[in-house]
Jmol script that loads the backbone (N, CA, C; Angstrom):
load data "model"
ATOM      1  N   UNK A   1      64.671 126.740 -32.085  1.00  0.00           N
ATOM      2  CA  UNK A   1      66.010 126.160 -32.100  1.00  0.00           C
ATOM      3  C   UNK A   1      67.039 127.279 -32.089  1.00  0.00           C
ATOM      4  N   UNK A   2      67.993 127.163 -31.189  1.00  0.00           N
ATOM      5  CA  UNK A   2      69.068 128.152 -31.133  1.00  0.00           C
ATOM      6  C   UNK A   2      70.364 127.489 -30.702  1.00  0.00           C
ATOM      7  N   UNK A   3      71.461 128.035 -31.208  1.00  0.00           N
ATOM      8  CA  UNK A   3      72.779 127.689 -30.700  1.00  0.00           C
ATOM      9  C   UNK A   3      73.512 128.991 -30.441  1.00  0.00           C
ATOM     10  N   UNK A   4      74.298 129.006 -29.389  1.00  0.00           N
ATOM     11  CA  UNK A   4      74.974 130.234 -28.998  1.00  0.00           C
ATOM     12  C   UNK A   4      76.367 129.911 -28.482  1.00  0.00           C
ATOM     13  N   UNK A   5      77.373 130.570 -29.075  1.00  0.00           N
ATOM     14  CA  UNK A   5      78.757 130.322 -28.698  1.00  0.00           C
ATOM     15  C   UNK A   5      79.199 131.255 -27.573  1.00  0.00           C
ATOM     16  N   UNK A   6      80.165 130.785 -26.813  1.00  0.00           N
ATOM     17  CA  UNK A   6      80.815 131.604 -25.796  1.00  0.00           C
ATOM     18  C   UNK A   6      82.225 131.080 -25.565  1.00  0.00           C
ATOM     19  N   UNK A   7      83.035 131.900 -24.926  1.00  0.00           N
ATOM     20  CA  UNK A   7      84.368 131.449 -24.530  1.00  0.00           C
ATOM     21  C   UNK A   7      85.513 132.015 -25.337  1.00  0.00           C
ATOM     22  N   UNK A   8      85.223 132.808 -26.350  1.00  0.00           N
ATOM     23  CA  UNK A   8      86.302 133.375 -27.141  1.00  0.00           C
ATOM     24  C   UNK A   8      87.083 134.416 -26.359  1.00  0.00           C
ATOM     25  N   UNK A   9      88.174 134.869 -26.949  1.00  0.00           N
ATOM     26  CA  UNK A   9      88.997 135.885 -26.323  1.00  0.00           C
ATOM     27  C   UNK A   9      90.352 135.971 -26.980  1.00  0.00           C
ATOM     28  N   UNK A  10      91.269 136.630 -26.300  1.00  0.00           N
ATOM     29  CA  UNK A  10      92.623 136.788 -26.809  1.00  0.00           C
ATOM     30  C   UNK A  10      93.579 135.958 -25.966  1.00  0.00           C
ATOM     31  N   UNK A  11      94.443 135.239 -26.634  1.00  0.00           N
ATOM     32  CA  UNK A  11      95.392 134.361 -25.947  1.00  0.00           C
ATOM     33  C   UNK A  11      96.725 134.408 -26.677  1.00  0.00           C
ATOM     34  N   UNK A  12      97.801 134.151 -25.963  1.00  0.00           N
ATOM     35  CA  UNK A  12      99.116 134.104 -26.598  1.00  0.00           C
ATOM     36  C   UNK A  12      99.314 132.773 -27.310  1.00  0.00           C
ATOM     37  N   UNK A  13     100.162 132.794 -28.298  1.00  0.00           N
ATOM     38  CA  UNK A  13     100.497 131.564 -29.015  1.00  0.00           C
ATOM     39  C   UNK A  13     100.963 130.498 -28.030  1.00  0.00           C
ATOM     40  N   UNK A  14     100.491 129.280 -28.251  1.00  0.00           N
ATOM     41  CA  UNK A  14     100.803 128.191 -27.342  1.00  0.00           C
ATOM     42  C   UNK A  14      99.781 127.997 -26.244  1.00  0.00           C
ATOM     43  N   UNK A  15      98.894 128.944 -26.098  1.00  0.00           N
ATOM     44  CA  UNK A  15      97.882 128.875 -25.056  1.00  0.00           C
ATOM     45  C   UNK A  15      96.674 128.051 -25.461  1.00  0.00           C
ATOM     46  N   UNK A  16      95.669 128.070 -24.586  1.00  0.00           N
ATOM     47  CA  UNK A  16      94.458 127.279 -24.788  1.00  0.00           C
ATOM     48  C   UNK A  16      93.209 128.133 -24.608  1.00  0.00           C
ATOM     49  N   UNK A  17      92.182 127.745 -25.326  1.00  0.00           N
ATOM     50  CA  UNK A  17      90.860 128.363 -25.201  1.00  0.00           C
ATOM     51  C   UNK A  17      89.824 127.261 -25.285  1.00  0.00           C
ATOM     52  N   UNK A  18      88.773 127.424 -24.506  1.00  0.00           N
ATOM     53  CA  UNK A  18      87.668 126.461 -24.512  1.00  0.00           C
ATOM     54  C   UNK A  18      86.410 127.189 -24.965  1.00  0.00           C
ATOM     55  N   UNK A  19      85.868 126.757 -26.080  1.00  0.00           N
ATOM     56  CA  UNK A  19      84.636 127.335 -26.591  1.00  0.00           C
ATOM     57  C   UNK A  19      83.454 126.442 -26.240  1.00  0.00           C
ATOM     58  N   UNK A  20      82.329 127.075 -25.943  1.00  0.00           N
ATOM     59  CA  UNK A  20      81.107 126.341 -25.651  1.00  0.00           C
ATOM     60  C   UNK A  20      80.023 126.745 -26.627  1.00  0.00           C
ATOM     61  N   UNK A  21      79.193 125.784 -26.982  1.00  0.00           N
ATOM     62  CA  UNK A  21      78.035 126.020 -27.833  1.00  0.00           C
ATOM     63  C   UNK A  21      76.818 125.500 -27.083  1.00  0.00           C
ATOM     64  N   UNK A  22      76.034 126.422 -26.560  1.00  0.00           N
ATOM     65  CA  UNK A  22      74.829 126.051 -25.823  1.00  0.00           C
ATOM     66  C   UNK A  22      73.659 125.946 -26.793  1.00  0.00           C
ATOM     67  N   UNK A  23      72.946 124.835 -26.729  1.00  0.00           N
ATOM     68  CA  UNK A  23      71.838 124.588 -27.645  1.00  0.00           C
ATOM     69  C   UNK A  23      70.511 124.612 -26.901  1.00  0.00           C
ATOM     70  N   UNK A  24      69.475 125.056 -27.606  1.00  0.00           N
ATOM     71  CA  UNK A  24      68.121 125.014 -27.072  1.00  0.00           C
ATOM     72  C   UNK A  24      67.169 124.598 -28.181  1.00  0.00           C
ATOM     73  N   UNK A  25      66.121 123.902 -27.801  1.00  0.00           N
ATOM     74  CA  UNK A  25      65.126 123.468 -28.773  1.00  0.00           C
ATOM     75  C   UNK A  25      65.388 122.115 -29.379  1.00  0.00           C
ATOM     76  N   UNK A  26      66.529 121.541 -29.065  1.00  0.00           N
ATOM     77  CA  UNK A  26      66.867 120.199 -29.543  1.00  0.00           C
ATOM     78  C   UNK A  26      67.969 119.648 -28.634  1.00  0.00           C
ATOM     79  N   UNK A  27      68.198 118.357 -28.740  1.00  0.00           N
ATOM     80  CA  UNK A  27      69.239 117.704 -27.937  1.00  0.00           C
ATOM     81  C   UNK A  27      70.472 117.465 -28.782  1.00  0.00           C
ATOM     82  N   UNK A  28      71.596 118.031 -28.375  1.00  0.00           N
ATOM     83  CA  UNK A  28      72.817 117.941 -29.181  1.00  0.00           C
ATOM     84  C   UNK A  28      73.251 116.495 -29.400  1.00  0.00           C
ATOM     85  N   UNK A  29      72.858 115.640 -28.496  1.00  0.00           N
ATOM     86  CA  UNK A  29      73.292 114.255 -28.584  1.00  0.00           C
ATOM     87  C   UNK A  29      72.851 113.607 -29.895  1.00  0.00           C
ATOM     88  N   UNK A  30      71.705 113.996 -30.406  1.00  0.00           N
ATOM     89  CA  UNK A  30      71.113 113.262 -31.522  1.00  0.00           C
ATOM     90  C   UNK A  30      71.469 113.827 -32.898  1.00  0.00           C
ATOM     91  N   UNK A  31      72.145 114.945 -32.936  1.00  0.00           N
ATOM     92  CA  UNK A  31      72.375 115.611 -34.224  1.00  0.00           C
ATOM     93  C   UNK A  31      73.855 115.903 -34.459  1.00  0.00           C
ATOM     94  N   UNK A  32      74.194 116.019 -35.737  1.00  0.00           N
ATOM     95  CA  UNK A  32      75.552 116.380 -36.095  1.00  0.00           C
ATOM     96  C   UNK A  32      75.814 117.818 -35.662  1.00  0.00           C
ATOM     97  N   UNK A  33      76.898 117.996 -34.941  1.00  0.00           N
ATOM     98  CA  UNK A  33      77.292 119.308 -34.462  1.00  0.00           C
ATOM     99  C   UNK A  33      78.680 119.629 -35.017  1.00  0.00           C
ATOM    100  N   UNK A  34      78.863 120.875 -35.426  1.00  0.00           N
ATOM    101  CA  UNK A  34      80.119 121.245 -36.070  1.00  0.00           C
ATOM    102  C   UNK A  34      80.599 122.604 -35.601  1.00  0.00           C
ATOM    103  N   UNK A  35      81.884 122.787 -35.643  1.00  0.00           N
ATOM    104  CA  UNK A  35      82.514 124.078 -35.418  1.00  0.00           C
ATOM    105  C   UNK A  35      83.176 124.503 -36.717  1.00  0.00           C
ATOM    106  N   UNK A  36      82.882 125.728 -37.120  1.00  0.00           N
ATOM    107  CA  UNK A  36      83.520 126.356 -38.266  1.00  0.00           C
ATOM    108  C   UNK A  36      84.300 127.568 -37.765  1.00  0.00           C
ATOM    109  N   UNK A  37      85.154 128.066 -38.628  1.00  0.00           N
ATOM    110  CA  UNK A  37      85.814 129.334 -38.333  1.00  0.00           C
ATOM    111  C   UNK A  37      85.984 130.132 -39.615  1.00  0.00           C
ATOM    112  N   UNK A  38      86.072 131.438 -39.440  1.00  0.00           N
ATOM    113  CA  UNK A  38      86.288 132.318 -40.590  1.00  0.00           C
ATOM    114  C   UNK A  38      87.263 133.409 -40.199  1.00  0.00           C
ATOM    115  N   UNK A  39      88.380 133.403 -40.868  1.00  0.00           N
ATOM    116  CA  UNK A  39      89.396 134.427 -40.659  1.00  0.00           C
ATOM    117  C   UNK A  39      89.152 135.586 -41.625  1.00  0.00           C
ATOM    118  N   UNK A  40      89.656 136.764 -41.319  1.00  0.00           N
ATOM    119  CA  UNK A  40      89.448 137.921 -42.190  1.00  0.00           C
ATOM    120  C   UNK A  40      89.935 137.647 -43.613  1.00  0.00           C
ATOM    121  N   UNK A  41      89.073 137.915 -44.584  1.00  0.00           N
ATOM    122  CA  UNK A  41      89.437 137.736 -45.981  1.00  0.00           C
ATOM    123  C   UNK A  41      89.436 136.310 -46.463  1.00  0.00           C
ATOM    124  N   UNK A  42      89.007 135.381 -45.610  1.00  0.00           N
ATOM    125  CA  UNK A  42      88.999 133.971 -45.996  1.00  0.00           C
ATOM    126  C   UNK A  42      87.591 133.400 -45.911  1.00  0.00           C
ATOM    127  N   UNK A  43      87.397 132.273 -46.569  1.00  0.00           N
ATOM    128  CA  UNK A  43      86.113 131.607 -46.518  1.00  0.00           C
ATOM    129  C   UNK A  43      85.955 130.851 -45.196  1.00  0.00           C
ATOM    130  N   UNK A  44      84.712 130.642 -44.836  1.00  0.00           N
ATOM    131  CA  UNK A  44      84.433 129.859 -43.632  1.00  0.00           C
ATOM    132  C   UNK A  44      84.889 128.423 -43.861  1.00  0.00           C
ATOM    133  N   UNK A  45      85.565 127.849 -42.859  1.00  0.00           N
ATOM    134  CA  UNK A  45      86.059 126.493 -43.005  1.00  0.00           C
ATOM    135  C   UNK A  45      85.605 125.623 -41.836  1.00  0.00           C
ATOM    136  N   UNK A  46      85.401 124.339 -42.130  1.00  0.00           N
ATOM    137  CA  UNK A  46      85.014 123.377 -41.113  1.00  0.00           C
ATOM    138  C   UNK A  46      86.244 123.008 -40.287  1.00  0.00           C
ATOM    139  N   UNK A  47      86.104 123.114 -38.969  1.00  0.00           N
ATOM    140  CA  UNK A  47      87.216 122.836 -38.066  1.00  0.00           C
ATOM    141  C   UNK A  47      87.075 121.459 -37.425  1.00  0.00           C
ATOM    142  N   UNK A  48      85.877 121.180 -36.919  1.00  0.00           N
ATOM    143  CA  UNK A  48      85.661 119.923 -36.195  1.00  0.00           C
ATOM    144  C   UNK A  48      84.192 119.560 -36.239  1.00  0.00           C
ATOM    145  N   UNK A  49      83.913 118.257 -36.158  1.00  0.00           N
ATOM    146  CA  UNK A  49      82.528 117.804 -36.169  1.00  0.00           C
ATOM    147  C   UNK A  49      82.383 116.568 -35.298  1.00  0.00           C
ATOM    148  N   UNK A  50      81.162 116.370 -34.827  1.00  0.00           N
ATOM    149  CA  UNK A  50      80.838 115.166 -34.067  1.00  0.00           C
ATOM    150  C   UNK A  50      79.484 114.678 -34.556  1.00  0.00           C
ATOM    151  N   UNK A  51      79.436 113.390 -34.883  1.00  0.00           N
ATOM    152  CA  UNK A  51      78.223 112.812 -35.461  1.00  0.00           C
ATOM    153  C   UNK A  51      77.217 112.511 -34.354  1.00  0.00           C
ATOM    154  N   UNK A  52      75.937 112.776 -34.642  1.00  0.00           N
ATOM    155  CA  UNK A  52      74.892 112.514 -33.680  1.00  0.00           C
ATOM    156  C   UNK A  52      74.652 111.038 -33.438  1.00  0.00           C
ATOM    157  N   UNK A  53      74.131 110.720 -32.280  1.00  0.00           N
ATOM    158  CA  UNK A  53      73.889 109.330 -31.913  1.00  0.00           C
ATOM    159  C   UNK A  53      72.700 108.728 -32.650  1.00  0.00           C
ATOM    160  N   UNK A  54      72.017 109.526 -33.459  1.00  0.00           N
ATOM    161  CA  UNK A  54      70.969 108.969 -34.325  1.00  0.00           C
ATOM    162  C   UNK A  54      71.554 107.898 -35.234  1.00  0.00           C
ATOM    163  N   UNK A  55      72.804 108.096 -35.591  1.00  0.00           N
ATOM    164  CA  UNK A  55      73.512 107.133 -36.433  1.00  0.00           C
ATOM    165  C   UNK A  55      74.164 106.109 -35.506  1.00  0.00           C
ATOM    166  N   UNK A  56      73.561 104.942 -35.408  1.00  0.00           N
ATOM    167  CA  UNK A  56      73.947 103.966 -34.395  1.00  0.00           C
ATOM    168  C   UNK A  56      75.415 103.562 -34.524  1.00  0.00           C
ATOM    169  N   UNK A  57      75.852 103.325 -35.756  1.00  0.00           N
ATOM    170  CA  UNK A  57      77.214 102.818 -35.949  1.00  0.00           C
ATOM    171  C   UNK A  57      78.282 103.904 -35.826  1.00  0.00           C
ATOM    172  N   UNK A  58      77.922 105.113 -36.140  1.00  0.00           N
ATOM    173  CA  UNK A  58      78.947 106.160 -36.185  1.00  0.00           C
ATOM    174  C   UNK A  58      78.710 107.280 -35.188  1.00  0.00           C
ATOM    175  N   UNK A  59      77.652 107.198 -34.408  1.00  0.00           N
ATOM    176  CA  UNK A  59      77.363 108.248 -33.442  1.00  0.00           C
ATOM    177  C   UNK A  59      78.528 108.503 -32.506  1.00  0.00           C
ATOM    178  N   UNK A  60      78.864 109.765 -32.346  1.00  0.00           N
ATOM    179  CA  UNK A  60      79.969 110.139 -31.490  1.00  0.00           C
ATOM    180  C   UNK A  60      81.298 110.254 -32.204  1.00  0.00           C
ATOM    181  N   UNK A  61      81.328 109.835 -33.459  1.00  0.00           N
ATOM    182  CA  UNK A  61      82.580 109.920 -34.224  1.00  0.00           C
ATOM    183  C   UNK A  61      82.943 111.379 -34.442  1.00  0.00           C
ATOM    184  N   UNK A  62      84.215 111.682 -34.260  1.00  0.00           N
ATOM    185  CA  UNK A  62      84.690 113.047 -34.451  1.00  0.00           C
ATOM    186  C   UNK A  62      85.620 113.130 -35.655  1.00  0.00           C
ATOM    187  N   UNK A  63      85.626 114.289 -36.273  1.00  0.00           N
ATOM    188  CA  UNK A  63      86.513 114.557 -37.402  1.00  0.00           C
ATOM    189  C   UNK A  63      87.075 115.962 -37.267  1.00  0.00           C
ATOM    190  N   UNK A  64      88.285 116.133 -37.790  1.00  0.00           N
ATOM    191  CA  UNK A  64      88.980 117.411 -37.649  1.00  0.00           C
ATOM    192  C   UNK A  64      89.648 117.825 -38.950  1.00  0.00           C
ATOM    193  N   UNK A  65      89.738 119.122 -39.137  1.00  0.00           N
ATOM    194  CA  UNK A  65      90.557 119.638 -40.227  1.00  0.00           C
ATOM    195  C   UNK A  65      92.013 119.282 -39.951  1.00  0.00           C
ATOM    196  N   UNK A  66      92.761 119.037 -41.007  1.00  0.00           N
ATOM    197  CA  UNK A  66      94.167 118.655 -40.840  1.00  0.00           C
ATOM    198  C   UNK A  66      94.939 119.706 -40.031  1.00  0.00           C
ATOM    199  N   UNK A  67      94.575 120.949 -40.194  1.00  0.00           N
ATOM    200  CA  UNK A  67      95.306 122.032 -39.550  1.00  0.00           C
ATOM    201  C   UNK A  67      95.147 122.057 -38.033  1.00  0.00           C
ATOM    202  N   UNK A  68      94.146 121.347 -37.519  1.00  0.00           N
ATOM    203  CA  UNK A  68      93.916 121.392 -36.069  1.00  0.00           C
ATOM    204  C   UNK A  68      94.039 120.017 -35.409  1.00  0.00           C
ATOM    205  N   UNK A  69      94.261 118.984 -36.189  1.00  0.00           N
ATOM    206  CA  UNK A  69      94.362 117.631 -35.619  1.00  0.00           C
ATOM    207  C   UNK A  69      95.459 117.563 -34.567  1.00  0.00           C
ATOM    208  N   UNK A  70      95.126 116.927 -33.468  1.00  0.00           N
ATOM    209  CA  UNK A  70      96.085 116.796 -32.375  1.00  0.00           C
ATOM    210  C   UNK A  70      96.109 117.988 -31.440  1.00  0.00           C
ATOM    211  N   UNK A  71      95.437 119.066 -31.820  1.00  0.00           N
ATOM    212  CA  UNK A  71      95.409 120.271 -30.981  1.00  0.00           C
ATOM    213  C   UNK A  71      94.010 120.611 -30.480  1.00  0.00           C
ATOM    214  N   UNK A  72      93.001 120.335 -31.294  1.00  0.00           N
ATOM    215  CA  UNK A  72      91.621 120.667 -30.947  1.00  0.00           C
ATOM    216  C   UNK A  72      90.857 119.380 -30.625  1.00  0.00           C
ATOM    217  N   UNK A  73      89.898 119.499 -29.718  1.00  0.00           N
ATOM    218  CA  UNK A  73      89.034 118.371 -29.384  1.00  0.00           C
ATOM    219  C   UNK A  73      87.595 118.849 -29.291  1.00  0.00           C
ATOM    220  N   UNK A  74      86.706 118.169 -30.001  1.00  0.00           N
ATOM    221  CA  UNK A  74      85.283 118.465 -29.917  1.00  0.00           C
ATOM    222  C   UNK A  74      84.626 117.391 -29.049  1.00  0.00           C
ATOM    223  N   UNK A  75      83.693 117.831 -28.208  1.00  0.00           N
ATOM    224  CA  UNK A  75      83.004 116.887 -27.333  1.00  0.00           C
ATOM    225  C   UNK A  75      81.611 117.412 -27.020  1.00  0.00           C
ATOM    226  N   UNK A  76      80.809 116.519 -26.437  1.00  0.00           N
ATOM    227  CA  UNK A  76      79.453 116.893 -26.055  1.00  0.00           C
ATOM    228  C   UNK A  76      79.278 116.746 -24.544  1.00  0.00           C
ATOM    229  N   UNK A  77      78.494 117.638 -23.978  1.00  0.00           N
ATOM    230  CA  UNK A  77      78.028 117.519 -22.604  1.00  0.00           C
ATOM    231  C   UNK A  77      76.507 117.436 -22.692  1.00  0.00           C
ATOM    232  N   UNK A  78      75.999 116.206 -22.762  1.00  0.00           N
ATOM    233  CA  UNK A  78      74.570 116.032 -22.966  1.00  0.00           C
ATOM    234  C   UNK A  78      73.755 116.585 -21.809  1.00  0.00           C
ATOM    235  N   UNK A  79      74.298 116.507 -20.599  1.00  0.00           N
ATOM    236  CA  UNK A  79      73.587 117.018 -19.438  1.00  0.00           C
ATOM    237  C   UNK A  79      73.347 118.511 -19.520  1.00  0.00           C
ATOM    238  N   UNK A  80      74.310 119.229 -20.070  1.00  0.00           N
ATOM    239  CA  UNK A  80      74.176 120.678 -20.229  1.00  0.00           C
ATOM    240  C   UNK A  80      73.736 121.057 -21.627  1.00  0.00           C
ATOM    241  N   UNK A  81      73.540 120.049 -22.481  1.00  0.00           N
ATOM    242  CA  UNK A  81      73.134 120.266 -23.875  1.00  0.00           C
ATOM    243  C   UNK A  81      74.072 121.254 -24.559  1.00  0.00           C
ATOM    244  N   UNK A  82      75.340 120.953 -24.442  1.00  0.00           N
ATOM    245  CA  UNK A  82      76.394 121.855 -24.908  1.00  0.00           C
ATOM    246  C   UNK A  82      77.440 121.075 -25.684  1.00  0.00           C
ATOM    247  N   UNK A  83      78.007 121.730 -26.670  1.00  0.00           N
ATOM    248  CA  UNK A  83      79.128 121.160 -27.413  1.00  0.00           C
ATOM    249  C   UNK A  83      80.360 122.013 -27.116  1.00  0.00           C
ATOM    250  N   UNK A  84      81.453 121.349 -26.861  1.00  0.00           N
ATOM    251  CA  UNK A  84      82.688 122.017 -26.456  1.00  0.00           C
ATOM    252  C   UNK A  84      83.738 121.893 -27.558  1.00  0.00           C
ATOM    253  N   UNK A  85      84.494 122.943 -27.758  1.00  0.00           N
ATOM    254  CA  UNK A  85      85.689 122.863 -28.599  1.00  0.00           C
ATOM    255  C   UNK A  85      86.862 123.299 -27.732  1.00  0.00           C
ATOM    256  N   UNK A  86      87.677 122.321 -27.351  1.00  0.00           N
ATOM    257  CA  UNK A  86      88.882 122.603 -26.579  1.00  0.00           C
ATOM    258  C   UNK A  86      90.026 122.822 -27.548  1.00  0.00           C
ATOM    259  N   UNK A  87      90.646 123.974 -27.471  1.00  0.00           N
ATOM    260  CA  UNK A  87      91.697 124.329 -28.413  1.00  0.00           C
ATOM    261  C   UNK A  87      93.003 124.534 -27.639  1.00  0.00           C
ATOM    262  N   UNK A  88      93.988 123.732 -27.937  1.00  0.00           N
ATOM    263  CA  UNK A  88      95.289 123.798 -27.285  1.00  0.00           C
ATOM    264  C   UNK A  88      96.376 124.131 -28.295  1.00  0.00           C
ATOM    265  N   UNK A  89      97.514 124.516 -27.782  1.00  0.00           N
ATOM    266  CA  UNK A  89      98.678 124.830 -28.626  1.00  0.00           C
ATOM    267  C   UNK A  89      98.291 125.780 -29.753  1.00  0.00           C
ATOM    268  N   UNK A  90      97.614 126.821 -29.395  1.00  0.00           N
ATOM    269  CA  UNK A  90      97.077 127.744 -30.399  1.00  0.00           C
ATOM    270  C   UNK A  90      98.178 128.488 -31.133  1.00  0.00           C
ATOM    271  N   UNK A  91      97.871 128.767 -32.389  1.00  0.00           N
ATOM    272  CA  UNK A  91      98.793 129.473 -33.274  1.00  0.00           C
ATOM    273  C   UNK A  91      98.126 130.759 -33.762  1.00  0.00           C
ATOM    274  N   UNK A  92      98.922 131.745 -34.160  1.00  0.00           N
ATOM    275  CA  UNK A  92      98.307 132.955 -34.726  1.00  0.00           C
ATOM    276  C   UNK A  92      97.365 132.647 -35.896  1.00  0.00           C
ATOM    277  N   UNK A  93      97.659 131.588 -36.637  1.00  0.00           N
ATOM    278  CA  UNK A  93      96.821 131.219 -37.772  1.00  0.00           C
ATOM    279  C   UNK A  93      95.456 130.693 -37.348  1.00  0.00           C
ATOM    280  N   UNK A  94      95.268 130.444 -36.065  1.00  0.00           N
ATOM    281  CA  UNK A  94      93.959 130.027 -35.553  1.00  0.00           C
ATOM    282  C   UNK A  94      93.042 131.214 -35.286  1.00  0.00           C
ATOM    283  N   UNK A  95      93.560 132.409 -35.424  1.00  0.00           N
ATOM    284  CA  UNK A  95      92.744 133.607 -35.208  1.00  0.00           C
ATOM    285  C   UNK A  95      91.593 133.651 -36.195  1.00  0.00           C
ATOM    286  N   UNK A  96      90.380 133.755 -35.671  1.00  0.00           N
ATOM    287  CA  UNK A  96      89.185 133.733 -36.511  1.00  0.00           C
ATOM    288  C   UNK A  96      87.950 133.930 -35.632  1.00  0.00           C
ATOM    289  N   UNK A  97      86.828 134.116 -36.290  1.00  0.00           N
ATOM    290  CA  UNK A  97      85.535 134.016 -35.615  1.00  0.00           C
ATOM    291  C   UNK A  97      85.106 132.560 -35.721  1.00  0.00           C
ATOM    292  N   UNK A  98      84.770 131.977 -34.585  1.00  0.00           N
ATOM    293  CA  UNK A  98      84.378 130.576 -34.530  1.00  0.00           C
ATOM    294  C   UNK A  98      82.863 130.477 -34.398  1.00  0.00           C
ATOM    295  N   UNK A  99      82.288 129.618 -35.232  1.00  0.00           N
ATOM    296  CA  UNK A  99      80.846 129.454 -35.280  1.00  0.00           C
ATOM    297  C   UNK A  99      80.459 128.019 -34.947  1.00  0.00           C
ATOM    298  N   UNK A 100      79.389 127.889 -34.191  1.00  0.00           N
ATOM    299  CA  UNK A 100      78.785 126.584 -33.922  1.00  0.00           C
ATOM    300  C   UNK A 100      77.680 126.346 -34.945  1.00  0.00           C
ATOM    301  N   UNK A 101      77.583 125.125 -35.406  1.00  0.00           N
ATOM    302  CA  UNK A 101      76.561 124.757 -36.387  1.00  0.00           C
ATOM    303  C   UNK A 101      75.879 123.476 -35.961  1.00  0.00           C
ATOM    304  N   UNK A 102      74.564 123.480 -36.042  1.00  0.00           N
ATOM    305  CA  UNK A 102      73.774 122.277 -35.777  1.00  0.00           C
ATOM    306  C   UNK A 102      73.065 121.873 -37.064  1.00  0.00           C
ATOM    307  N   UNK A 103      73.238 120.633 -37.431  1.00  0.00           N
ATOM    308  CA  UNK A 103      72.577 120.131 -38.643  1.00  0.00           C
ATOM    309  C   UNK A 103      71.361 119.319 -38.216  1.00  0.00           C
ATOM    310  N   UNK A 104      70.197 119.950 -38.339  1.00  0.00           N
ATOM    311  CA  UNK A 104      68.956 119.285 -37.970  1.00  0.00           C
ATOM    312  C   UNK A 104      68.217 118.822 -39.215  1.00  0.00           C
ATOM    313  N   UNK A 105      67.110 118.123 -39.028  1.00  0.00           N
ATOM    314  CA  UNK A 105      66.383 117.565 -40.165  1.00  0.00           C
ATOM    315  C   UNK A 105      65.791 118.653 -41.055  1.00  0.00           C
ATOM    316  N   UNK A 106      65.560 119.838 -40.499  1.00  0.00           N
ATOM    317  CA  UNK A 106      64.973 120.908 -41.308  1.00  0.00           C
ATOM    318  C   UNK A 106      65.997 121.949 -41.734  1.00  0.00           C
ATOM    319  N   UNK A 107      67.263 121.651 -41.543  1.00  0.00           N
ATOM    320  CA  UNK A 107      68.290 122.566 -42.013  1.00  0.00           C
ATOM    321  C   UNK A 107      69.374 122.842 -41.000  1.00  0.00           C
ATOM    322  N   UNK A 108      70.253 123.761 -41.360  1.00  0.00           N
ATOM    323  CA  UNK A 108      71.386 124.133 -40.517  1.00  0.00           C
ATOM    324  C   UNK A 108      71.050 125.361 -39.677  1.00  0.00           C
ATOM    325  N   UNK A 109      71.526 125.334 -38.436  1.00  0.00           N
ATOM    326  CA  UNK A 109      71.365 126.460 -37.535  1.00  0.00           C
ATOM    327  C   UNK A 109      72.740 126.923 -37.080  1.00  0.00           C
ATOM    328  N   UNK A 110      72.904 128.239 -37.081  1.00  0.00           N
ATOM    329  CA  UNK A 110      74.199 128.836 -36.766  1.00  0.00           C
ATOM    330  C   UNK A 110      74.102 129.757 -35.569  1.00  0.00           C
ATOM    331  N   UNK A 111      75.186 129.821 -34.816  1.00  0.00           N
ATOM    332  CA  UNK A 111      75.301 130.812 -33.770  1.00  0.00           C
ATOM    333  C   UNK A 111      75.827 132.122 -34.341  1.00  0.00           C
ATOM    334  N   UNK A 112      75.997 133.098 -33.458  1.00  0.00           N
ATOM    335  CA  UNK A 112      76.432 134.421 -33.889  1.00  0.00           C
ATOM    336  C   UNK A 112      77.951 134.509 -34.016  1.00  0.00           C
ATOM    337  N   UNK A 113      78.646 133.528 -33.491  1.00  0.00           N
ATOM    338  CA  UNK A 113      80.103 133.487 -33.593  1.00  0.00           C
ATOM    339  C   UNK A 113      80.777 134.089 -32.380  1.00  0.00           C
ATOM    340  N   UNK A 114      81.989 133.635 -32.136  1.00  0.00           N
ATOM    341  CA  UNK A 114      82.798 134.185 -31.045  1.00  0.00           C
ATOM    342  C   UNK A 114      84.237 134.354 -31.553  1.00  0.00           C
ATOM    343  N   UNK A 115      84.822 135.500 -31.253  1.00  0.00           N
ATOM    344  CA  UNK A 115      86.153 135.828 -31.763  1.00  0.00           C
ATOM    345  C   UNK A 115      87.235 135.182 -30.913  1.00  0.00           C
ATOM    346  N   UNK A 116      88.180 134.544 -31.588  1.00  0.00           N
ATOM    347  CA  UNK A 116      89.385 134.032 -30.942  1.00  0.00           C
ATOM    348  C   UNK A 116      90.575 134.697 -31.622  1.00  0.00           C
ATOM    349  N   UNK A 117      91.387 135.362 -30.836  1.00  0.00           N
ATOM    350  CA  UNK A 117      92.571 136.030 -31.351  1.00  0.00           C
ATOM    351  C   UNK A 117      93.800 135.460 -30.664  1.00  0.00           C
ATOM    352  N   UNK A 118      94.750 134.994 -31.462  1.00  0.00           N
ATOM    353  CA  UNK A 118      95.980 134.413 -30.928  1.00  0.00           C
ATOM    354  C   UNK A 118      97.131 135.342 -31.291  1.00  0.00           C
ATOM    355  N   UNK A 119      97.777 135.870 -30.276  1.00  0.00           N
ATOM    356  CA  UNK A 119      98.879 136.804 -30.507  1.00  0.00           C
ATOM    357  C   UNK A 119     100.213 136.059 -30.487  1.00  0.00           C
ATOM    358  N   UNK A 120     101.128 136.555 -31.286  1.00  0.00           N
ATOM    359  CA  UNK A 120     102.445 135.890 -31.374  1.00  0.00           C
ATOM    360  C   UNK A 120     103.431 136.465 -30.372  1.00  0.00           C
TER     361      UNK A 120
END
end "model"
wireframe off; spacefill off
backbone 0.3
color backbone group
């Protein structure tokens, strides 16, 4: 099982970045997938999540941190077995290393992270 992030970089405030989390060894559709971020000197925080379709009533439900609601969107591309985090209207406070997390039955799996830097 592996997850690997890509798509980070440097962008000006107000710009957009699209992060991808490519998964192997499992199907993203069936499991809870999450994006976290960690800024320098701060704790890792949950940014966005999407519930796996294993949960019939709630599968596909998305949740967001208050700080990113209306600006970030998490989605799945089951064909590519990838989870996307579309980030719009970026702010300098969004600068952080972004991590993909997969919650499987035997535990959590993390990617290596991708840096997003938003300049003012």
